[in-house]
Phi, psi and omega in degrees: 000126181280163181251165181286164177289156184304330181249040182300139175260124182262116183057091184308145185300325184291345179267348190279141174230184185305325182252010188275327184273116176221154181267151176237123178250127189233135173288159189260001178231139186277170178297332180302326179295317179300318180294319182294334181276355178285147175275068188295313180294326176296317178299317179297317180294323178292325175296319178295321177298318178298318179296315180298320180291326176293318177296319178298318179296319178295317179294323178297320178296319178296319180295321178296321178298317179295323177295315178302318180295320181290322180294330184274004180292129180296142176078014181295136178302133182304323180292320177295319180297322179297318180294321179294321178295321177298319178295321179298318180295322178295317180293325179296332177271005179079023181239153173270137185292324184074008183233131176246145180292158185294329179248172187295142174272163174303144183303317182299319180291318179300317180300315182292322179292321177296318179296319180296320180297322178294317180294325178295319177295319178301317181294320178295319178295321179295321178295317178297323179293322178301312182293324179292314181292323178300316179298323179291314177298321180300312181292319181296311183288329177295320177293323178295319177299317179297323179288315181297322182299335181269358175293144193306313186287323177290317182299321180295323176296319179292327177304324180272324185275326182213073185300328180293327177289318180297327182295340181277348192292333181259010179271154179297341184262017182303315181298317179292329181295331182264010183287335181280144179298326182298314182286322178296322177296322178295318176300317181299323179305317182283320182295319179291325175295328181282339184264329182234136184283099185264347182211158184298324183230123187219148175295340187259027174233156175245152181244137179214185178229152177286160175266163179292333178205166180288126180230170178295336182277346185292153182222154176244354175224148179297135178243125183307321183289343180247022180245130180248138180260134178245121179251133182230139174292137180301140184298328178297320182289323175299318179295320177297321179297312180297320179297319179296319179295321181295331180282352181265114187305319184293332179272316180301329180296336180269352179278150175274162179243151174216157178298140176297118184291353176265000182298111189229133175273128180254102182302327183296331181252349186057040180221166172264148175234148175205165177266133177282181184292157177285162003272346183294321179050050181295148176273115183257140175249129182238147179292152175294121185220141181304323182295319179292322178297322179296317179297318182297333182267356186274171176303128184282356183289152179294151178209154179297163181306311184295326177297320179292323178298319179293318181298322188273333182263349180086185183289100176230173177288161181301319182296317181292330178296315182292330180279336186236061182241028181293337181296320184295309177302323179297317180292327177292317179297324180284342182093002179294319170249145175221149181294152178242123179301140184286349183230136177274140177286356180272000178283168183293322180227075186297323181291321176297319178295322180294316178298322178296320179295316179298319178295316181299327181263010177053044183244354186300318185290350178281350183266128178291341181251024183300318181295324178294319177304316181293323177298315180296315181299317181295325181283333180281331192295311188283161170257097187295151182281134176287345183278354178238080187297329181294310178297320179300314179294319180297316180293325178297311181293324177296321178295314180299320178295318180295317180293320177298320177295323178296316178301318177296318178297334178275001176088025181231168175242132182302332181291341181269000185262010177108144182293335183269009182294130169247118182301322182224137174256132179236138179228148179251124178239147182265129180276341178274142172302146187255133175266137176236143183289330184218147169223147182291145178281165176304324179294319179291324175297323177295321177297317179296320178297318179294319179299317181296317179296320179294317182288338188297343178291343177274000180305128182296343182280346188301311182302316179295321179298316180291323180294319178293323177297320178297318179293316181298321180298328182282332186254347179280153174302150186308319182236028187237205182214182178211151177299147179304316182295332178291315177298316179302314180296314184296316182299314182288331173295316179296320180296325183273315191230359182290148180229007180270184181296320179297321179295317179296322179296317178295316182295331179286314192254350177243037182283167180299322174258109187300130175265141183246135178287142180208186183300333183265001180290130177304136184297332181288351176267355185250126168269185186298320183292319179291327177296317178296318178300314180300320179294318180292322176297318181293321176299316180297314182294318181297318180296323185278345187242009181265137171051057173290144178246124180052040177081011182227131171263114182257118179252145174271147178302326180297325178294318181294317179296322178298320177297314181297322183297323182267356179285139176306139185302327182295337182259014176264146176278137181233022183241155175288167181221150171265131186233133177258119188238153169228139174284135184269337185081004179258148184287326186263358177210080192287330185227145175236135181272124175271310185216146166231138170210185184302150182263230183060034178089004181296138183090303180291330177296323178291320177299317176305313182298314181297320181293321177294321177297331180274003179087012178267171182233078181291150177293145180293153178276128177254118181251139179292150179280150177253113184302131175079001183225141177248107176288139184222129175271167178272138174287155177083174180247353176054043174075020179224126176292344177292344179264357182295134185189165168277160177304139183246315187260162183290344181225158179222137172284115184285105186264140182294152178063029171235158174302152182298158185290165182297152185295333182266010177252147173286128183267128178237095179299150177304326181296337181267359178275120177240166184241137177218166179282155171251166179296336182272004177094005176259192173234157181217160175270147174211158178278115185296343181284328185226351179085002182291134176292134181250128175253105181291141182221119174274107185255002172277175183259005173292139179301145184304321185290350179262003176292161176296161192308310183293316179298322178297319177297315181297317180297321183287326185265326187241345185281131178258078188220072179298133180253125170243123183229144182298338178286341179224075179299153188297326184243023184221019186242335184270071185240146175275095188297331181291349179258358182272106181246346181231195179280122177261127184249126182242128188286159167291145176237126177222149177247116189053240183253024179244121180273124180253351175206126176286160173296149182219141175235130181235131177211153178299141181299332184294338182275350179289125177299138179236156184301140174275156180303127178082357183286134178291150182304321181293324178296316179293317180302317180295315181294324178293317178298318179296322179295318178297317179295315182297328182259011176054047177257150184286140178287342176234127183197164170265131188247133173239155177243130178247138176178154181281330188248023182285134168284135182067031185302324182299317180294317184292329181277316187268339178239086184288168176256156175270124176258127173229109185294353176267007177233120180299330184291327177282336175291315177294326176292325176300316180297317178292315185298324186267000179299126180082359182280150172275322182224151173248134182241125175253127174249140180307130177280086182231120002290158180297117181300336181264000185270347182274169179303148185304320183273000186273149175262161173289132187235136175231137178255140170252113185235142174262128177248143181284170176295145176264117185252137182277085176215025179099345180199160177277170177290167182299136179255019177088207187262018175084013179253027179068000000 
């Protein structure tokens, strides 16, 4: 299979429409691998053992009947009767007596005993065959795991997940290194993750885009030679670097300054408010001062220090400006002006661009860590070949060493930057256009859009959003508005020091851990809006959980639309969404939703960025306009490389201490964001300059809760971005775990042919059978399979571990393992995975990892669906190409 050209264009721009650009995420190992890792001969041998044991049991029953008949013969010699009773007791215990009576037995009994002895021998031979075949399957699959682990794409994933394990692969003792079950199980963990899509975001997947048409360069499985690796410096380290540069006077003097875009006059206090530098982002209050008013009224674009001195001091000579420039440093210290980094972190190679700027200004040699910077930049720049694992590993370790040295040079220790710190983020993108077997139709996209709108009433942010709206309504002028920073200040003041009814209401419903209203919530804690929310949530839950058939609740789209039609308008979702889908291959449930989160190009914007960094030319994202509303993304990356991207939306919220917004975007400073009431009883943001409603949109991939404080507040109160994640299904997460003592079964939920929740089984970890001391592996495997059958649990499932004291709990909960009871390696991984867990969670393996074509990889599509509006039809879904 040939590969695409280095500058391949994926889906030409002239062909792209609102629904045409979608991402394809592909696993790097085919279904054939999963089948090869099964203990197939062991399964066959165990089936034969079961058959032999069933025949033995039947023969034993026949022999016992013949014994009863012989014992009951009148006039039987007492000694013979004693011997027959001894034989009966032995047979009842499943043993052969090994003793024959001195004289002949009745012919019928002799025949049955001979048959029983033969069946007993068959069963013993079958048991020995099981153990023999298991050992062969064990050795075969262990060798296969060792071989698969060294395949380029899997090996690169292991390089990041378990570098010490990857380092053994080129040693002469690699085969011996994988001889232990513990290490083989660890290998299996990675290989199964590479073969079956177990989590939304994985080191073992590649990302691509479809082509405009089928070409010779197109591919349906990842090919190492057509895969490019993109390495990015972690955003925290980039932020530390910029802060260090800003602290150096000779470098800071070359940076431009700009007015803090959050500088806001608060009439209620007769003061100015602004946000301080990250990460604390304290809210500062400054007295009303003519100098601050002048800055607030000036051009917001960056300008050099001397230009600001001239603007603020008026027309003076150059010498007097330099002698009388104390106002500028004072304004910088107060945060009214802040430095602007000369390089944006959203460029393809920000560190290379920064070094070029330092060189151009002859400042590089002033840095004690300049050589380290060049080492890091040189290691980040190339896209290393997956076909040369030794060089790939060497460059990876050299890069990590250089970045670690850089952190030390900046005066920090990597251990102090958080346990989840990744020095370098690496992503794999496919340069060849990707072929997919299925794409959702416009009708299915419309169903998904309706489902998302229906589910959005379950959004955990709703109670806090309604509580803040209630508070804002009480403090805003009757027919007026208030600056965003004023509301932000008031809410946090009430949360910390308020003692009135509004403060108590806020502390209950706008707490750090969101509380949800339900049937057991005291009525005195609910106002009208929260009561309505609780009722709508209950309606939604009741519809989704009533009368499941064969473990599935099937809803018609018409039922969902009827619910939406009668739902209060204020509780309807009106924003687009990004949806991660997989085709199931089933006629009655064609698509299953893995994840939903906010739209407006979120997710796809990161793919665009990665492809450009890899030297590709992806087609631009075209987003439909929202009448009467201006969607706006946040400027900057907020300390995360996961947020790096090119501009996506027509407008940007100009956030302080970030590079200024792109020239082709409408700039909306935080200071111009005001809050007003809506007709539905909520509050909304608007641009105070023109009155346009602003819809804030976080389009980076950093989790919402990790955003800086004001952005986090805005997302929680104004953002319409319902999150559905497989770790927290909509109708399977709100459970009283202390009451779960047996197996809890939660049905699949689907709307027409779209599955929005997989079946789920939850049970205490203590009820899972575990190996007994000295028990052979085949014995335990058989008992575990029987336990699963007896409790009607699926033999193939995705497994999560829940518990308060789990080490690595985040990984175990959010990145489940694939369980296949026909593979010993996933059984041993189940035992390891569930160690220390309070509960084990099984999620339906949908699509069936073994149901796809042998050569096919697991495929997930990232598609943006528009908002579903209740006006008789959904919004346009494009040209039907997803």
